[in-house]
C-alpha atoms as an extended CHARMM CRD file, in Angstrom:
* protein
*
       281  EXT
         1         1  MET       CA              0.0000000000        0.0000000000        0.0000000000  PROA      1               0.0000000000
         2         2  PRO       CA              1.4710000000        3.4160000000       -0.9380000000  PROA      2               0.0000000000
         3         3  PRO       CA              2.1250000000        5.8800000000        1.8940000000  PROA      3               0.0000000000
         4         4  LYS       CA             -0.6770000000        8.3070000000        2.7400000000  PROA      4               0.0000000000
         5         5  VAL       CA              1.5270000000       10.8510000000        4.4280000000  PROA      5               0.0000000000
         6         6  ALA       CA              4.4270000000       13.0950000000        3.3690000000  PROA      6               0.0000000000
         7         7  ILE       CA              6.7170000000       15.2730000000        5.5010000000  PROA      7               0.0000000000
         8         8  PHE       CA              7.9950000000       18.7820000000        4.7490000000  PROA      8               0.0000000000
         9         9  SER       CA             10.8690000000       19.7990000000        6.9900000000  PROA      9               0.0000000000
        10        10  ASP       CA             13.1130000000       22.7540000000        7.6300000000  PROA      10              0.0000000000
        11        11  LEU       CA             16.7600000000       21.9430000000        8.3390000000  PROA      11              0.0000000000
        12        12  ASP       CA             18.5450000000       24.3790000000       10.6850000000  PROA      12              0.0000000000
        13        13  GLY       CA             17.2210000000       24.0830000000       14.2370000000  PROA      13              0.0000000000
        14        14  THR       CA             14.7090000000       21.4640000000       13.1260000000  PROA      14              0.0000000000
        15        15  LEU       CA             16.1440000000       18.3380000000       11.5130000000  PROA      15              0.0000000000
        16        16  LEU       CA             19.6570000000       19.6620000000       12.2110000000  PROA      16              0.0000000000
        17        17  ARG       CA             20.9600000000       20.8820000000       15.5590000000  PROA      17              0.0000000000
        18        18  HSD       CA             21.2390000000       24.6570000000       15.6650000000  PROA      18              0.0000000000
        19        19  HSD       CA             24.8870000000       24.8630000000       16.7160000000  PROA      19              0.0000000000
        20        20  ASP       CA             26.6500000000       21.9180000000       15.0690000000  PROA      20              0.0000000000
        21        21  TYR       CA             24.2630000000       20.9240000000       12.2170000000  PROA      21              0.0000000000
        22        22  THR       CA             24.2800000000       17.2410000000       13.1980000000  PROA      22              0.0000000000
        23        23  PHE       CA             21.3740000000       14.8000000000       12.8320000000  PROA      23              0.0000000000
        24        24  ALA       CA             22.8730000000       11.4410000000       13.8930000000  PROA      24              0.0000000000
        25        25  ASP       CA             20.1070000000       10.6750000000       16.4030000000  PROA      25              0.0000000000
        26        26  VAL       CA             17.4990000000       10.7550000000       13.6360000000  PROA      26              0.0000000000
        27        27  GLU       CA             19.2010000000        8.2690000000       11.2920000000  PROA      27              0.0000000000
        28        28  PRO       CA             17.1360000000        5.2270000000       12.4250000000  PROA      28              0.0000000000
        29        29  LEU       CA             13.9160000000        7.1550000000       11.7760000000  PROA      29              0.0000000000
        30        30  LEU       CA             15.1870000000        8.3170000000        8.3770000000  PROA      30              0.0000000000
        31        31  GLN       CA             15.8050000000        4.6750000000        7.5180000000  PROA      31              0.0000000000
        32        32  GLU       CA             12.2540000000        3.8300000000        8.5860000000  PROA      32              0.0000000000
        33        33  LEU       CA             10.8610000000        6.5690000000        6.3560000000  PROA      33              0.0000000000
        34        34  ARG       CA             12.8880000000        5.2380000000        3.4220000000  PROA      34              0.0000000000
        35        35  ASP       CA             11.7220000000        1.6820000000        4.1040000000  PROA      35              0.0000000000
        36        36  ARG       CA              8.0960000000        2.7640000000        4.2490000000  PROA      36              0.0000000000
        37        37  GLY       CA              8.3520000000        5.0100000000        1.2010000000  PROA      37              0.0000000000
        38        38  ILE       CA              7.2790000000        8.1160000000        3.1200000000  PROA      38              0.0000000000
        39        39  PRO       CA              8.5060000000       11.2230000000        1.2750000000  PROA      39              0.0000000000
        40        40  LEU       CA             10.6860000000       13.6600000000        3.2200000000  PROA      40              0.0000000000
        41        41  ILE       CA             10.8370000000       16.9960000000        1.4020000000  PROA      41              0.0000000000
        42        42  LEU       CA             13.4970000000       19.3520000000        2.7230000000  PROA      42              0.0000000000
        43        43  ALA       CA             12.3620000000       23.0010000000        2.6480000000  PROA      43              0.0000000000
        44        44  SER       CA             15.0930000000       25.3410000000        3.7780000000  PROA      44              0.0000000000
        45        45  SER       CA             16.7430000000       28.7260000000        3.3670000000  PROA      45              0.0000000000
        46        46  LYS       CA             19.8270000000       26.7600000000        2.3440000000  PROA      46              0.0000000000
        47        47  THR       CA             21.1610000000       26.6930000000       -1.2130000000  PROA      47              0.0000000000
        48        48  ARG       CA             20.7300000000       23.8590000000       -3.6550000000  PROA      48              0.0000000000
        49        49  ALA       CA             24.3810000000       22.8970000000       -3.0710000000  PROA      49              0.0000000000
        50        50  GLU       CA             23.8540000000       22.7300000000        0.6920000000  PROA      50              0.0000000000
        51        51  ILE       CA             20.6630000000       20.7030000000        0.4760000000  PROA      51              0.0000000000
        52        52  GLU       CA             22.2220000000       18.2650000000       -1.9850000000  PROA      52              0.0000000000
        53        53  TYR       CA             25.0260000000       17.7880000000        0.5580000000  PROA      53              0.0000000000
        54        54  TYR       CA             22.5260000000       16.8230000000        3.2790000000  PROA      54              0.0000000000
        55        55  ARG       CA             20.3000000000       14.7800000000        0.9570000000  PROA      55              0.0000000000
        56        56  LYS       CA             23.3390000000       12.6540000000        0.1120000000  PROA      56              0.0000000000
        57        57  MET       CA             24.2210000000       12.2180000000        3.7760000000  PROA      57              0.0000000000
        58        58  MET       CA             20.6090000000       11.3590000000        4.6520000000  PROA      58              0.0000000000
        59        59  ARG       CA             20.1780000000        9.1710000000        1.5590000000  PROA      59              0.0000000000
        60        60  LEU       CA             17.0540000000       11.0080000000        0.4470000000  PROA      60              0.0000000000
        61        61  ALA       CA             15.6140000000       10.8370000000       -3.0620000000  PROA      61              0.0000000000
        62        62  ASP       CA             12.5870000000       13.1280000000       -2.7980000000  PROA      62              0.0000000000
        63        63  PRO       CA             12.0380000000       16.6580000000       -4.1650000000  PROA      63              0.0000000000
        64        64  PHE       CA             13.3540000000       19.6250000000       -2.1990000000  PROA      64              0.0000000000
        65        65  ILE       CA             12.7210000000       23.3570000000       -1.8130000000  PROA      65              0.0000000000
        66        66  VAL       CA             15.6340000000       25.8030000000       -1.6960000000  PROA      66              0.0000000000
        67        67  GLU       CA             16.2880000000       29.3480000000       -0.4780000000  PROA      67              0.0000000000
        68        68  ASN       CA             12.9920000000       30.0040000000        1.3060000000  PROA      68              0.0000000000
        69        69  GLY       CA             10.7430000000       28.6910000000       -1.4370000000  PROA      69              0.0000000000
        70        70  SER       CA             12.5740000000       30.2940000000       -4.3400000000  PROA      70              0.0000000000
        71        71  ALA       CA             12.8980000000       27.0740000000       -6.3740000000  PROA      71              0.0000000000
        72        72  ILE       CA             11.6610000000       23.4990000000       -6.3740000000  PROA      72              0.0000000000
        73        73  PHE       CA             13.8760000000       20.6320000000       -7.5400000000  PROA      73              0.0000000000
        74        74  VAL       CA             12.1890000000       17.3560000000       -8.5000000000  PROA      74              0.0000000000
        75        75  PRO       CA             14.3060000000       14.3310000000       -9.4730000000  PROA      75              0.0000000000
        76        76  GLN       CA             13.6930000000       13.4530000000      -13.1220000000  PROA      76              0.0000000000
        77        77  GLY       CA             10.9360000000       10.8490000000      -13.4060000000  PROA      77              0.0000000000
        78        78  TYR       CA              9.8110000000       11.2250000000       -9.7880000000  PROA      78              0.0000000000
        79        79  PHE       CA              6.3120000000       12.2900000000      -10.8630000000  PROA      79              0.0000000000
        80        80  GLN       CA              4.7170000000       11.1430000000      -14.1040000000  PROA      80              0.0000000000
        81        81  GLU       CA              5.1980000000       13.7020000000      -16.8700000000  PROA      81              0.0000000000
        82        82  ALA       CA              1.4610000000       13.7450000000      -17.5100000000  PROA      82              0.0000000000
        83        83  CYS       CA              0.8820000000       14.7770000000      -13.9000000000  PROA      83              0.0000000000
        84        84  MET       CA              3.3430000000       17.6560000000      -14.1310000000  PROA      84              0.0000000000
        85        85  ARG       CA              1.9500000000       18.8190000000      -17.4730000000  PROA      85              0.0000000000
        86        86  GLN       CA             -1.5590000000       18.8180000000      -16.0180000000  PROA      86              0.0000000000
        87        87  TRP       CA             -0.6680000000       21.6820000000      -13.6960000000  PROA      87              0.0000000000
        88        88  LYS       CA              1.1280000000       23.6170000000      -16.4460000000  PROA      88              0.0000000000
        89        89  ALA       CA              3.9680000000       24.5100000000      -14.0910000000  PROA      89              0.0000000000
        90        90  PRO       CA              6.9400000000       25.7610000000      -16.1400000000  PROA      90              0.0000000000
        91        91  PHE       CA              9.5470000000       23.2650000000      -14.9760000000  PROA      91              0.0000000000
        92        92  ARG       CA             12.8560000000       23.2600000000      -16.8360000000  PROA      92              0.0000000000
        93        93  SER       CA             15.4290000000       20.5130000000      -17.0770000000  PROA      93              0.0000000000
        94        94  CYS       CA             18.3690000000       21.1390000000      -14.7380000000  PROA      94              0.0000000000
        95        95  ASP       CA             20.9420000000       18.3370000000      -14.4900000000  PROA      95              0.0000000000
        96        96  GLU       CA             19.1560000000       15.3630000000      -12.9280000000  PROA      96              0.0000000000
        97        97  TYR       CA             16.1620000000       17.4780000000      -11.8550000000  PROA      97              0.0000000000
        98        98  ALA       CA             13.1180000000       19.2450000000      -13.1590000000  PROA      98              0.0000000000
        99        99  CYS       CA             13.3590000000       22.7360000000      -11.6600000000  PROA      99              0.0000000000
       100       100  LEU       CA             10.6150000000       25.2820000000      -11.0710000000  PROA      100             0.0000000000
       101       101  GLU       CA             12.0150000000       28.7280000000      -10.2870000000  PROA      101             0.0000000000
       102       102  LEU       CA              9.7160000000       30.9390000000       -8.2450000000  PROA      102             0.0000000000
       103       103  GLY       CA             12.1230000000       33.5510000000       -6.8790000000  PROA      103             0.0000000000
       104       104  ARG       CA             14.1400000000       36.5170000000       -8.1200000000  PROA      104             0.0000000000
       105       105  PRO       CA             17.6690000000       36.1690000000       -9.5430000000  PROA      105             0.0000000000
       106       106  TYR       CA             20.3520000000       36.6390000000       -6.9310000000  PROA      106             0.0000000000
       107       107  ASP       CA             22.0240000000       39.6090000000       -8.6360000000  PROA      107             0.0000000000
       108       108  ASP       CA             18.7030000000       41.4810000000       -8.5390000000  PROA      108             0.0000000000
       109       109  LEU       CA             18.4030000000       40.8860000000       -4.8170000000  PROA      109             0.0000000000
       110       110  VAL       CA             21.9220000000       42.1210000000       -4.1270000000  PROA      110             0.0000000000
       111       111  GLN       CA             21.0910000000       45.3320000000       -5.9770000000  PROA      111             0.0000000000
       112       112  VAL       CA             17.8360000000       45.7330000000       -4.0420000000  PROA      112             0.0000000000
       113       113  LEU       CA             19.6050000000       45.1780000000       -0.7150000000  PROA      113             0.0000000000
       114       114  ASN       CA             22.1750000000       47.8410000000       -1.4980000000  PROA      114             0.0000000000
       115       115  GLU       CA             19.4330000000       50.3030000000       -2.4650000000  PROA      115             0.0000000000
       116       116  ILE       CA             17.1950000000       49.7940000000        0.5580000000  PROA      116             0.0000000000
       117       117  ARG       CA             20.1310000000       49.7880000000        2.9870000000  PROA      117             0.0000000000
       118       118  SER       CA             21.0630000000       53.2540000000        1.7930000000  PROA      118             0.0000000000
       119       119  GLU       CA             17.4990000000       54.5940000000        1.7950000000  PROA      119             0.0000000000
       120       120  ALA       CA             16.6460000000       53.1550000000        5.2230000000  PROA      120             0.0000000000
       121       121  ASP       CA             19.9490000000       54.2940000000        6.7400000000  PROA      121             0.0000000000
       122       122  ILE       CA             20.5260000000       50.9040000000        8.3810000000  PROA      122             0.0000000000
       123       123  SER       CA             23.9370000000       49.3630000000        8.9280000000  PROA      123             0.0000000000
       124       124  LEU       CA             23.9090000000       45.7900000000        7.6700000000  PROA      124             0.0000000000
       125       125  ILE       CA             26.1170000000       43.2540000000        5.9290000000  PROA      125             0.0000000000
       126       126  GLY       CA             24.8750000000       41.0080000000        3.1470000000  PROA      126             0.0000000000
       127       127  PHE       CA             26.0640000000       37.4870000000        2.4700000000  PROA      127             0.0000000000
       128       128  HSD       CA             27.6160000000       38.6580000000       -0.7970000000  PROA      128             0.0000000000
       129       129  GLU       CA             29.9410000000       40.9040000000        1.2110000000  PROA      129             0.0000000000
       130       130  MET       CA             31.2370000000       38.1470000000        3.4840000000  PROA      130             0.0000000000
       131       131  ASP       CA             34.3170000000       36.1250000000        2.7370000000  PROA      131             0.0000000000
       132       132  GLU       CA             34.5100000000       32.4630000000        3.6550000000  PROA      132             0.0000000000
       133       133  ASP       CA             35.9710000000       33.1060000000        7.1110000000  PROA      133             0.0000000000
       134       134  GLN       CA             33.2250000000       35.5930000000        7.9430000000  PROA      134             0.0000000000
       135       135  ILE       CA             30.5600000000       33.0930000000        6.8820000000  PROA      135             0.0000000000
       136       136  VAL       CA             32.1340000000       30.4850000000        9.1440000000  PROA      136             0.0000000000
       137       137  ARG       CA             32.2240000000       32.9330000000       12.0570000000  PROA      137             0.0000000000
       138       138  HSD       CA             28.6020000000       34.0110000000       11.6800000000  PROA      138             0.0000000000
       139       139  THR       CA             27.1540000000       30.5490000000       11.0090000000  PROA      139             0.0000000000
       140       140  ASP       CA             29.3700000000       27.9740000000       12.8100000000  PROA      140             0.0000000000
       141       141  LEU       CA             29.5930000000       26.1220000000        9.4970000000  PROA      141             0.0000000000
       142       142  ASN       CA             32.8260000000       24.4120000000        8.5160000000  PROA      142             0.0000000000
       143       143  GLN       CA             34.8190000000       25.6420000000        5.5060000000  PROA      143             0.0000000000
       144       144  LEU       CA             33.1820000000       23.2480000000        3.0300000000  PROA      144             0.0000000000
       145       145  GLN       CA             29.6870000000       24.0840000000        4.2370000000  PROA      145             0.0000000000
       146       146  ALA       CA             30.4910000000       27.7990000000        4.0810000000  PROA      146             0.0000000000
       147       147  ARG       CA             31.4980000000       27.4560000000        0.4250000000  PROA      147             0.0000000000
       148       148  LEU       CA             28.2300000000       25.6620000000       -0.3180000000  PROA      148             0.0000000000
       149       149  ALA       CA             26.2550000000       28.3330000000        1.5440000000  PROA      149             0.0000000000
       150       150  ALA       CA             27.8810000000       31.0410000000       -0.5880000000  PROA      150             0.0000000000
       151       151  ARG       CA             26.5480000000       29.4830000000       -3.8020000000  PROA      151             0.0000000000
       152       152  ARG       CA             23.3360000000       31.4650000000       -3.6210000000  PROA      152             0.0000000000
       153       153  GLU       CA             20.9210000000       31.7970000000       -6.5260000000  PROA      153             0.0000000000
       154       154  TYR       CA             17.7190000000       33.4350000000       -5.2230000000  PROA      154             0.0000000000
       155       155  ASP       CA             17.9600000000       34.5850000000       -1.5890000000  PROA      155             0.0000000000
       156       156  GLU       CA             20.2630000000       37.1160000000        0.0950000000  PROA      156             0.0000000000
       157       157  PRO       CA             20.7880000000       36.6420000000        3.8450000000  PROA      157             0.0000000000
       158       158  PHE       CA             21.9660000000       39.6550000000        5.7960000000  PROA      158             0.0000000000
       159       159  LEU       CA             22.8090000000       40.7160000000        9.3490000000  PROA      159             0.0000000000
       160       160  ILE       CA             21.8280000000       43.9770000000       11.0080000000  PROA      160             0.0000000000
       161       161  LEU       CA             24.9320000000       45.5280000000       12.5670000000  PROA      161             0.0000000000
       162       162  GLY       CA             24.3580000000       47.0530000000       15.9820000000  PROA      162             0.0000000000
       163       163  ARG       CA             21.0130000000       48.1990000000       17.3070000000  PROA      163             0.0000000000
       164       164  THR       CA             18.2300000000       49.4630000000       15.0840000000  PROA      164             0.0000000000
       165       165  SER       CA             14.7260000000       50.6450000000       15.8950000000  PROA      165             0.0000000000
       166       166  PRO       CA             11.5490000000       48.7130000000       15.0080000000  PROA      166             0.0000000000
       167       167  ALA       CA             10.4880000000       51.7070000000       12.9100000000  PROA      167             0.0000000000
       168       168  LYS       CA             13.6500000000       51.5090000000       10.7970000000  PROA      168             0.0000000000
       169       169  MET       CA             13.1710000000       47.7660000000       10.3310000000  PROA      169             0.0000000000
       170       170  THR       CA              9.5590000000       48.3180000000        9.2640000000  PROA      170             0.0000000000
       171       171  ASN       CA             10.7510000000       50.9170000000        6.7880000000  PROA      171             0.0000000000
       172       172  LEU       CA             13.3740000000       48.5020000000        5.4160000000  PROA      172             0.0000000000
       173       173  LYS       CA             10.6520000000       45.8930000000        4.8070000000  PROA      173             0.0000000000
       174       174  SER       CA              8.4440000000       48.5120000000        3.1570000000  PROA      174             0.0000000000
       175       175  LEU       CA             11.2520000000       49.5620000000        0.8180000000  PROA      175             0.0000000000
       176       176  ALA       CA             11.8020000000       45.9120000000       -0.1160000000  PROA      176             0.0000000000
       177       177  ALA       CA              8.0800000000       45.4480000000       -0.8030000000  PROA      177             0.0000000000
       178       178  GLN       CA              8.0670000000       48.4850000000       -3.0900000000  PROA      178             0.0000000000
       179       179  ARG       CA             10.6540000000       46.6460000000       -5.2020000000  PROA      179             0.0000000000
       180       180  GLY       CA              8.6970000000       43.4060000000       -5.3590000000  PROA      180             0.0000000000
       181       181  CYS       CA             10.6750000000       41.7170000000       -2.5780000000  PROA      181             0.0000000000
       182       182  LYS       CA             10.1440000000       40.6600000000        1.0200000000  PROA      182             0.0000000000
       183       183  ILE       CA             12.2250000000       40.2460000000        4.1670000000  PROA      183             0.0000000000
       184       184  VAL       CA             11.7480000000       37.3300000000        6.5660000000  PROA      184             0.0000000000
       185       185  GLN       CA             13.6140000000       36.3200000000        9.6990000000  PROA      185             0.0000000000
       186       186  GLY       CA             15.4520000000       33.0160000000        9.8480000000  PROA      186             0.0000000000
       187       187  GLY       CA             17.3190000000       31.3900000000       12.6960000000  PROA      187             0.0000000000
       188       188  ARG       CA             20.4860000000       33.4700000000       12.2530000000  PROA      188             0.0000000000
       189       189  PHE       CA             19.9000000000       35.9120000000        9.3980000000  PROA      189             0.0000000000
       190       190  CYS       CA             17.2490000000       38.1010000000        7.8770000000  PROA      190             0.0000000000
       191       191  HSD       CA             16.5510000000       37.0040000000        4.2940000000  PROA      191             0.0000000000
       192       192  LEU       CA             15.7080000000       39.1690000000        1.2970000000  PROA      192             0.0000000000
       193       193  THR       CA             13.7550000000       37.1930000000       -1.3090000000  PROA      193             0.0000000000
       194       194  GLY       CA             11.3350000000       37.6870000000       -4.1480000000  PROA      194             0.0000000000
       195       195  ARG       CA              7.6030000000       37.3770000000       -3.5460000000  PROA      195             0.0000000000
       196       196  THR       CA              7.7020000000       33.7160000000       -2.6940000000  PROA      196             0.0000000000
       197       197  ASP       CA              7.9110000000       31.5490000000        0.3870000000  PROA      197             0.0000000000
       198       198  LYS       CA              8.1610000000       27.9380000000        1.5180000000  PROA      198             0.0000000000
       199       199  GLY       CA              4.3800000000       27.6040000000        1.7150000000  PROA      199             0.0000000000
       200       200  ARG       CA              3.8050000000       28.4570000000       -1.9310000000  PROA      200             0.0000000000
       201       201  ALA       CA              6.4160000000       25.9350000000       -3.0300000000  PROA      201             0.0000000000
       202       202  ALA       CA              4.9990000000       23.2790000000       -0.6930000000  PROA      202             0.0000000000
       203       203  ARG       CA              1.4720000000       23.7800000000       -2.0260000000  PROA      203             0.0000000000
       204       204  ILE       CA              2.6920000000       23.1690000000       -5.5820000000  PROA      204             0.0000000000
       205       205  LEU       CA              4.3440000000       19.9120000000       -4.5390000000  PROA      205             0.0000000000
       206       206  MET       CA              1.2880000000       18.8580000000       -2.5340000000  PROA      206             0.0000000000
       207       207  ARG       CA             -0.7990000000       19.0390000000       -5.7260000000  PROA      207             0.0000000000
       208       208  PHE       CA              1.5690000000       16.5940000000       -7.3940000000  PROA      208             0.0000000000
       209       209  TYR       CA              1.6220000000       14.2430000000       -4.4130000000  PROA      209             0.0000000000
       210       210  ARG       CA             -2.1570000000       14.1910000000       -4.1730000000  PROA      210             0.0000000000
       211       211  ALA       CA             -2.5430000000       13.4800000000       -7.8920000000  PROA      211             0.0000000000
       212       212  ALA       CA              0.3670000000       11.0960000000       -8.4450000000  PROA      212             0.0000000000
       213       213  GLN       CA              0.6290000000        9.2420000000       -5.1420000000  PROA      213             0.0000000000
       214       214  GLU       CA             -2.7730000000        9.8660000000       -3.5300000000  PROA      214             0.0000000000
       215       215  ILE       CA             -1.1640000000       11.2270000000       -0.3800000000  PROA      215             0.0000000000
       216       216  LYS       CA             -3.7960000000       12.5240000000        2.0180000000  PROA      216             0.0000000000
       217       217  THR       CA             -1.8970000000       14.1080000000        4.9120000000  PROA      217             0.0000000000
       218       218  PHE       CA              1.0400000000       16.5020000000        4.9410000000  PROA      218             0.0000000000
       219       219  ILE       CA              3.1690000000       17.2520000000        8.0120000000  PROA      219             0.0000000000
       220       220  GLY       CA              5.3430000000       20.3460000000        8.2790000000  PROA      220             0.0000000000
       221       221  LEU       CA              8.1040000000       21.0470000000       10.7790000000  PROA      221             0.0000000000
       222       222  GLY       CA              9.9300000000       24.3480000000       11.2930000000  PROA      222             0.0000000000
       223       223  ASP       CA             11.1150000000       26.7590000000       13.9480000000  PROA      223             0.0000000000
       224       224  CYS       CA             11.2400000000       30.3400000000       12.6000000000  PROA      224             0.0000000000
       225       225  GLU       CA              9.2680000000       33.1080000000       10.9470000000  PROA      225             0.0000000000
       226       226  ASN       CA             10.4370000000       31.9270000000        7.5350000000  PROA      226             0.0000000000
       227       227  ASP       CA              8.6880000000       28.5920000000        8.2120000000  PROA      227             0.0000000000
       228       228  LEU       CA              5.3330000000       30.2460000000        8.9410000000  PROA      228             0.0000000000
       229       229  SER       CA              3.9300000000       29.9350000000        5.4200000000  PROA      229             0.0000000000
       230       230  LEU       CA              4.9390000000       26.2680000000        5.2940000000  PROA      230             0.0000000000
       231       231  LEU       CA              3.2700000000       25.5230000000        8.6250000000  PROA      231             0.0000000000
       232       232  GLU       CA              0.1130000000       27.3580000000        7.5070000000  PROA      232             0.0000000000
       233       233  SER       CA             -0.0470000000       25.2200000000        4.3460000000  PROA      233             0.0000000000
       234       234  VAL       CA              0.1670000000       21.6980000000        5.7830000000  PROA      234             0.0000000000
       235       235  ASP       CA             -2.4020000000       19.5620000000        7.6010000000  PROA      235             0.0000000000
       236       236  VAL       CA             -0.2370000000       18.9480000000       10.6730000000  PROA      236             0.0000000000
       237       237  PRO       CA              2.0070000000       21.9310000000       11.5540000000  PROA      237             0.0000000000
       238       238  ILE       CA              4.7080000000       21.3050000000       14.1610000000  PROA      238             0.0000000000
       239       239  LEU       CA              6.6660000000       24.2120000000       15.6430000000  PROA      239             0.0000000000
       240       240  MET       CA             10.0900000000       23.3640000000       16.9950000000  PROA      240             0.0000000000
       241       241  ALA       CA             11.4680000000       25.2160000000       20.0050000000  PROA      241             0.0000000000
       242       242  ASN       CA             14.2990000000       27.7090000000       19.6900000000  PROA      242             0.0000000000
       243       243  PRO       CA             17.6670000000       26.7480000000       21.2130000000  PROA      243             0.0000000000
       244       244  ASP       CA             16.6490000000       28.5970000000       24.4070000000  PROA      244             0.0000000000
       245       245  GLY       CA             13.4710000000       26.5190000000       24.7110000000  PROA      245             0.0000000000
       246       246  GLY       CA             11.0510000000       29.2640000000       23.6600000000  PROA      246             0.0000000000
       247       247  PHE       CA              8.8110000000       29.2840000000       20.5860000000  PROA      247             0.0000000000
       248       248  ASN       CA              8.4960000000       31.7680000000       17.7520000000  PROA      248             0.0000000000
       249       249  ALA       CA              5.8570000000       34.2690000000       18.8430000000  PROA      249             0.0000000000
       250       250  GLN       CA              4.6910000000       35.1570000000       15.3360000000  PROA      250             0.0000000000
       251       251  VAL       CA              3.9880000000       31.5300000000       14.4670000000  PROA      251             0.0000000000
       252       252  LEU       CA              2.0690000000       31.0550000000       17.7300000000  PROA      252             0.0000000000
       253       253  ARG       CA             -0.0670000000       34.1160000000       16.9780000000  PROA      253             0.0000000000
       254       254  ARG       CA             -0.8720000000       33.0440000000       13.4360000000  PROA      254             0.0000000000
       255       255  ILE       CA             -1.3150000000       29.3120000000       14.1180000000  PROA      255             0.0000000000
       256       256  PRO       CA             -2.6290000000       28.9690000000       17.6890000000  PROA      256             0.0000000000
       257       257  TYR       CA             -3.3680000000       25.2720000000       17.1140000000  PROA      257             0.0000000000
       258       258  VAL       CA              0.2090000000       24.4590000000       16.0650000000  PROA      258             0.0000000000
       259       259  ARG       CA              1.7890000000       21.4680000000       17.7870000000  PROA      259             0.0000000000
       260       260  ARG       CA              4.9270000000       22.2340000000       19.7830000000  PROA      260             0.0000000000
       261       261  ALA       CA              8.0900000000       20.1380000000       19.9820000000  PROA      261             0.0000000000
       262       262  PRO       CA             11.5250000000       20.3530000000       21.6170000000  PROA      262             0.0000000000
       263       263  ALA       CA             14.3350000000       21.8950000000       19.5890000000  PROA      263             0.0000000000
       264       264  GLY       CA             16.4470000000       20.0850000000       17.0110000000  PROA      264             0.0000000000
       265       265  PRO       CA             16.6270000000       16.4850000000       15.8550000000  PROA      265             0.0000000000
       266       266  GLU       CA             15.5000000000       15.0400000000       19.1980000000  PROA      266             0.0000000000
       267       267  GLY       CA             12.2310000000       16.9640000000       19.0070000000  PROA      267             0.0000000000
       268       268  TRP       CA             11.9300000000       16.1850000000       15.2990000000  PROA      268             0.0000000000
       269       269  MET       CA             12.2430000000       12.4630000000       15.9190000000  PROA      269             0.0000000000
       270       270  GLN       CA              9.8240000000       12.5820000000       18.8520000000  PROA      270             0.0000000000
       271       271  SER       CA              7.1730000000       14.4550000000       16.8600000000  PROA      271             0.0000000000
       272       272  VAL       CA              7.3830000000       12.3990000000       13.6630000000  PROA      272             0.0000000000
       273       273  THR       CA              7.4730000000        9.0970000000       15.5650000000  PROA      273             0.0000000000
       274       274  ARG       CA              4.4370000000       10.0920000000       17.6400000000  PROA      274             0.0000000000
       275       275  PHE       CA              2.4820000000       11.0920000000       14.5430000000  PROA      275             0.0000000000
       276       276  LEU       CA              3.3010000000        7.8740000000       12.6730000000  PROA      276             0.0000000000
       277       277  GLN       CA              2.2820000000        5.8060000000       15.6930000000  PROA      277             0.0000000000
       278       278  TYR       CA             -1.0010000000        7.7160000000       15.8690000000  PROA      278             0.0000000000
       279       279  GLN       CA             -1.6350000000        7.0450000000       12.1790000000  PROA      279             0.0000000000
       280       280  GLU       CA             -1.1810000000        3.3330000000       12.7540000000  PROA      280             0.0000000000
       281       281  SER       CA             -3.4550000000        3.1230000000       15.8130000000  PROA      281             0.0000000000
């Protein structure tokens, strides 16, 4: 019998530990998901290169969503071509994937960031301005992971330097919106993107899963503001705790019924295991 459930998951602070990006405790559950044919779709602010790195380590073969919903990558042949044509989504061939680009080109975003920084009079540093050592220092990534993180295509992370007022931050977001962009908060960085998000990308994939594999229930796990749209889109939203044990206030306001879980891979494993056991009972 084909699986009736699929899982969308953030990475940092959710399936990966916040500080060291490890997931070893979850490996037995990942094996169970593979054995049962339950799709695990990674949906992250990370680049395609970063997610491919973790998909290889986790031995995943399902589609994935990169850079806060800016593009969807589907392994060639994963869904029937007739199913994909039915929705008229403009996928293009990209190596071993069919790719649907939803976001803005990276060079456009860098230009927008430079413009709104000047107009808002806010001191910030964009990812494009950081060298490899700075990326390592701000992220706790190793050198290889930092190089993969720098291979951005659609999303520009940035850090506010020093203190800034809520009014200035609101103005920065307004200036981005005037240019057809948006700013969302991740676990470490603010992110400047086009008018897209993880939820929009997830909803596109859910159409395919419903049509091609008759999946009925979709779980979503995340921990930050940039996961809000994903959690709003799925049937079973699960909010992971922050490293300090608290929960994102904006997600709690918008989704008061959201399930809560401890931070990182331990909470991820606990939540997914509990849900699968409930489905079987």
